[in-house]
C-alpha positions as CSV (number, residue, x, y, z in Angstrom):
1,M,0.0,0.0,0.0
2,R,2.9,2.4,-0.8
3,P,3.3,4.2,-4.1
4,V,6.3,3.1,-6.2
5,L,8.0,5.1,-9.0
6,L,10.1,3.1,-11.5
7,R,12.4,5.6,-13.1
8,G,12.9,4.5,-16.8
9,G,10.5,1.6,-16.2
10,C,9.1,1.8,-19.8
11,A,11.9,3.9,-21.4
12,A,12.9,1.1,-23.8
13,W,9.5,1.0,-25.4
14,S,9.2,2.2,-29.0
15,A,6.2,4.3,-27.8
16,C,8.6,6.6,-25.9
17,R,10.4,7.3,-29.2
18,R,7.4,7.4,-31.5
19,W,4.4,8.8,-29.6
20,S,3.7,12.5,-29.9
21,P,0.7,14.7,-30.7
22,Q,2.0,14.7,-34.3
23,H,2.1,10.9,-34.3
24,F,-1.5,10.6,-33.2
25,D,-2.6,13.1,-35.8
26,K,-1.2,10.7,-38.3
27,V,-2.2,7.3,-36.9
28,A,-5.6,8.0,-35.4
29,G,-6.6,11.5,-36.5
30,S,-9.9,10.5,-37.9
31,L,-11.2,9.2,-34.5
32,T,-13.7,11.2,-32.6
33,V,-12.8,11.4,-28.9
34,P,-14.4,12.9,-25.8
35,V,-12.5,16.0,-24.4
36,K,-13.3,17.1,-20.9
37,T,-13.3,20.7,-19.5
38,L,-13.8,21.5,-15.8
39,N,-16.4,24.1,-15.1
40,G,-16.3,24.6,-11.4
41,S,-17.1,21.2,-9.9
42,E,-18.8,20.0,-13.2
43,I,-17.2,18.2,-16.0
44,E,-18.2,19.3,-19.5
45,V,-17.6,16.8,-22.3
46,S,-17.3,17.8,-26.0
47,S,-16.4,15.7,-29.0
48,W,-13.2,16.5,-31.0
49,R,-11.5,14.7,-33.9
50,L,-8.2,13.5,-32.5
51,A,-6.3,15.3,-35.3
52,E,-8.0,18.5,-34.3
53,Y,-7.1,18.0,-30.7
54,A,-3.5,17.0,-31.5
55,R,-3.1,20.3,-33.4
56,F,-4.6,22.2,-30.5
57,I,-1.9,20.8,-28.2
58,M,0.9,21.7,-30.7
59,E,-0.4,25.3,-30.7
60,Q,-0.1,25.7,-26.9
61,P,2.9,26.9,-24.9
62,A,5.5,24.2,-24.5
63,D,5.8,24.3,-20.7
64,A,3.6,24.9,-17.6
65,D,5.1,28.4,-17.0
66,G,3.7,29.6,-20.3
67,A,0.5,27.5,-20.2
68,L,-3.0,28.9,-20.3
69,S,-3.6,30.9,-17.2
70,N,-6.7,29.1,-16.1
71,A,-5.9,25.4,-16.0
72,A,-9.5,24.4,-15.2
73,K,-10.5,25.7,-18.6
74,I,-8.0,23.7,-20.6
75,P,-9.7,21.1,-22.7
76,Y,-8.2,17.8,-21.7
77,C,-8.4,14.4,-23.6
78,H,-8.2,11.8,-20.8
79,D,-9.7,8.6,-19.6
80,I,-10.4,7.2,-23.1
81,P,-9.8,3.6,-24.1
82,L,-7.7,4.5,-27.1
83,L,-5.4,1.4,-27.0
84,G,-8.5,-0.7,-27.1
85,L,-9.8,1.2,-30.2
86,V,-6.4,1.2,-32.0
87,E,-5.0,-2.1,-30.8
88,S,-1.8,-1.8,-32.9
89,L,-0.6,0.9,-30.4
90,A,0.0,-1.9,-27.9
91,E,2.8,-3.2,-30.1
92,D,4.7,0.0,-29.2
93,C,4.5,-0.9,-25.5
94,Q,6.7,-4.0,-25.4
95,P,7.9,-5.7,-23.4
96,F,4.9,-5.0,-21.3
97,P,5.2,-5.9,-17.5
98,A,1.9,-7.9,-17.5
99,N,2.9,-9.8,-14.4
100,F,2.5,-6.5,-12.4
101,L,-1.3,-6.9,-12.9
102,S,-3.7,-9.5,-11.6
103,P,-4.2,-12.5,-13.9
104,W,-7.6,-11.3,-15.4
105,Y,-5.9,-8.2,-17.0
106,R,-2.7,-9.8,-18.4
107,R,-3.7,-11.4,-21.7
108,H,-5.4,-8.3,-23.1
109,W,-4.0,-5.6,-20.9
110,W,-4.4,-2.8,-23.5
111,R,-8.2,-3.3,-23.4
112,Y,-8.2,-2.0,-19.8
113,S,-6.0,1.0,-20.3
114,Q,-7.2,4.6,-20.3
115,F,-5.3,7.2,-22.4
116,F,-4.3,10.7,-21.6
117,M,-3.1,13.5,-23.9
118,G,-3.1,17.2,-23.2
119,P,-1.1,20.4,-23.3
120,A,1.1,21.9,-20.6
121,G,-1.0,23.1,-17.7
122,S,-3.7,20.4,-17.9
123,V,-4.8,19.6,-14.4
124,T,-6.9,16.8,-12.9
125,P,-7.9,17.9,-9.4
126,L,-7.5,15.8,-6.3
127,H,-9.4,12.6,-6.5
128,F,-9.1,8.8,-6.2
129,D,-9.9,6.3,-8.9
130,S,-13.6,5.5,-9.0
131,L,-13.5,1.7,-8.3
132,L,-10.9,2.0,-5.6
133,T,-8.5,0.1,-7.8
134,H,-4.8,0.0,-7.9
135,N,-3.3,2.1,-10.7
136,L,-0.4,1.4,-12.9
137,F,0.5,4.6,-14.8
138,F,2.9,4.9,-17.8
139,Q,4.3,8.3,-18.8
140,I,5.2,8.2,-22.5
141,Y,5.8,11.7,-23.6
142,G,6.5,14.9,-21.6
143,A,6.2,15.1,-17.8
144,K,3.6,15.3,-15.1
145,Q,3.7,16.4,-11.5
146,F,1.7,14.1,-9.1
147,I,0.7,15.1,-5.6
148,L,-0.1,11.9,-3.7
149,I,-2.0,11.6,-0.4
150,P,-2.6,8.3,1.4
151,P,-6.2,6.9,1.4
152,N,-6.5,7.2,5.2
153,Q,-6.3,11.0,4.9
154,T,-9.5,11.6,3.0
155,T,-11.1,13.4,5.9
156,C,-8.3,16.1,5.7
157,C,-9.1,17.0,2.1
158,G,-12.7,18.4,1.8
159,R,-14.3,15.4,0.2
160,R,-17.0,16.2,-2.4
161,G,-19.3,13.4,-3.6
162,W,-17.8,10.0,-4.1
163,R,-14.2,10.6,-5.3
164,W,-13.4,14.3,-5.6
165,F,-11.9,16.7,-3.1
166,D,-12.0,20.4,-2.9
167,V,-8.6,21.0,-1.4
168,D,-6.1,22.3,-4.0
169,P,-2.8,20.7,-2.8
170,E,-0.8,23.2,-4.8
171,Q,-2.4,26.2,-3.0
172,P,-4.2,24.8,0.1
173,D,-6.7,27.1,1.8
174,Y,-6.1,26.4,5.4
175,V,-8.9,28.7,6.5
176,R,-11.4,26.6,4.7
177,F,-9.7,23.3,5.2
178,P,-7.7,23.5,8.5
179,Q,-7.6,19.7,8.7
180,Y,-5.3,19.6,5.6
181,K,-2.5,20.7,7.9
182,Q,-2.5,17.1,9.1
183,A,-2.1,15.6,5.6
184,T,1.2,14.3,4.3
185,P,1.3,14.9,0.6
186,A,4.2,13.7,-1.5
187,V,5.1,15.6,-4.6
188,I,6.9,13.8,-7.5
189,T,7.7,14.4,-11.1
190,V,6.9,11.5,-13.5
191,S,8.9,11.9,-16.7
192,A,8.8,10.2,-20.1
193,G,9.7,6.5,-19.7
194,D,8.7,6.4,-16.0
195,V,6.1,4.0,-14.5
196,L,4.1,4.9,-11.3
197,F,2.2,2.5,-9.1
198,M,-0.5,4.0,-6.9
199,P,-2.2,1.7,-4.4
200,A,-5.9,1.4,-4.2
201,G,-7.6,4.5,-3.0
202,T,-4.6,6.8,-3.3
203,L,-5.6,10.5,-3.7
204,H,-3.8,12.2,-6.5
205,H,-3.7,15.7,-8.1
206,V,-2.0,15.7,-11.5
207,R,-0.5,18.6,-13.5
208,S,1.0,18.4,-16.9
209,L,4.4,20.2,-16.8
210,S,4.6,20.0,-20.6
211,A,2.5,18.6,-23.5
212,S,2.0,15.1,-22.2
213,I,0.9,11.6,-23.4
214,S,0.4,8.7,-21.0
215,F,-1.9,5.9,-20.1
216,A,-3.0,4.0,-17.0
217,I,-4.6,0.7,-16.1
218,D,-7.0,0.6,-13.1
219,W,-6.8,-3.0,-11.7
220,H,-8.1,-5.0,-8.8
221,T,-6.7,-7.8,-6.8
222,R,-9.1,-10.2,-5.0
223,R,-8.3,-8.3,-1.8
224,S,-8.8,-4.8,-3.2
225,V,-12.1,-5.6,-4.9
226,L,-13.5,-7.1,-1.6
227,R,-12.4,-3.9,0.2
228,A,-14.1,-1.8,-2.5
229,L,-17.4,-3.8,-2.3
230,A,-17.3,-3.3,1.5
231,Q,-17.7,0.4,0.8
232,S,-20.8,0.0,-1.4
233,N,-23.1,1.5,1.2
234,K,-20.8,4.5,1.9
235,G,-21.9,6.7,-1.0
236,M,-20.5,4.6,-3.8
237,P,-22.5,5.3,-7.0
238,R,-24.6,2.5,-8.3
239,K,-22.6,2.2,-11.5
240,V,-19.4,1.9,-9.5
241,V,-20.9,-0.9,-7.4
242,Y,-21.9,-2.6,-10.7
243,Y,-18.4,-2.4,-12.2
244,N,-16.8,-3.6,-9.0
245,A,-19.3,-6.5,-8.9
246,I,-18.3,-7.4,-12.5
247,T,-14.7,-7.4,-11.5
248,A,-15.4,-9.6,-8.5
249,L,-17.0,-12.2,-10.8
250,T,-13.6,-12.7,-12.5
251,A,-11.3,-12.0,-9.6
252,I,-13.1,-14.3,-7.1
253,T,-15.3,-16.7,-9.1
254,K,-13.0,-17.0,-12.1
255,I,-15.7,-16.3,-14.7
256,P,-13.9,-16.0,-18.1
257,E,-12.9,-12.6,-19.4
258,A,-14.9,-13.3,-22.6
259,I,-18.1,-13.1,-20.5
260,T,-17.1,-10.3,-18.1
261,F,-15.2,-7.8,-20.3
262,P,-18.2,-6.8,-22.5
263,L,-20.0,-5.9,-19.2
264,Y,-17.0,-4.0,-17.9
265,R,-16.1,-2.2,-21.1
266,P,-18.4,0.8,-20.5
267,Y,-16.4,1.7,-17.3
268,L,-13.5,2.7,-19.5
269,S,-15.6,5.7,-20.8
270,Y,-17.4,6.3,-17.5
271,V,-17.5,10.0,-16.5
272,S,-17.7,10.5,-12.7
């Protein structure tokens, strides 16, 4: 239950040499993808052609110091199952450390991945992953700053709804959130070629320090899915309960992936 940063853990992949906004303009530019913009506490979703979005990134300042002044208003392409839509991209991610994952996810690991691409200054506010899964995060292009907070410190961070938190760890308001003084955030930079493991329920705030491309896999062990299901009556949305139940069918009862993945697939595009 401790985060681990593997410096250079995927640096040998051809993805780290090939992937860029220009590359995705060429290989998947015709795809229409959801792009999310924060409006206060609401998430607005719009549809962009991937080529259009890649060109938008290329037109933005190259680093966070010159990025758009209001990070919350930056359109951000994230949490989309791109490797599942363009499966040839998985060939750029070899050798893939499938044994880091639970058995259910190993054979077709790319199907469970969620893709991120955005300009410098893109921010995902403090949150934990919806299903209370472990997270294996691969930084391919550019760099991101993560602020990590242990799961047992959620009461310090101004929880809103199921998985979001109102504290801004970069500029905490101690008048509004005096409990945050008791939190123990860790600030790390994840650079191209690095792999980050975040244990189940880890709170994280993420800022792109440059134009950035990455992907992550949310994954359960038998133990973590049982822990998640135990919180089903603590404000967990019904859809989250459903997706955790689907995961439990395979993690615990060993129902084949061919049956459970079609039921799980909508989670990869779930907005929460």
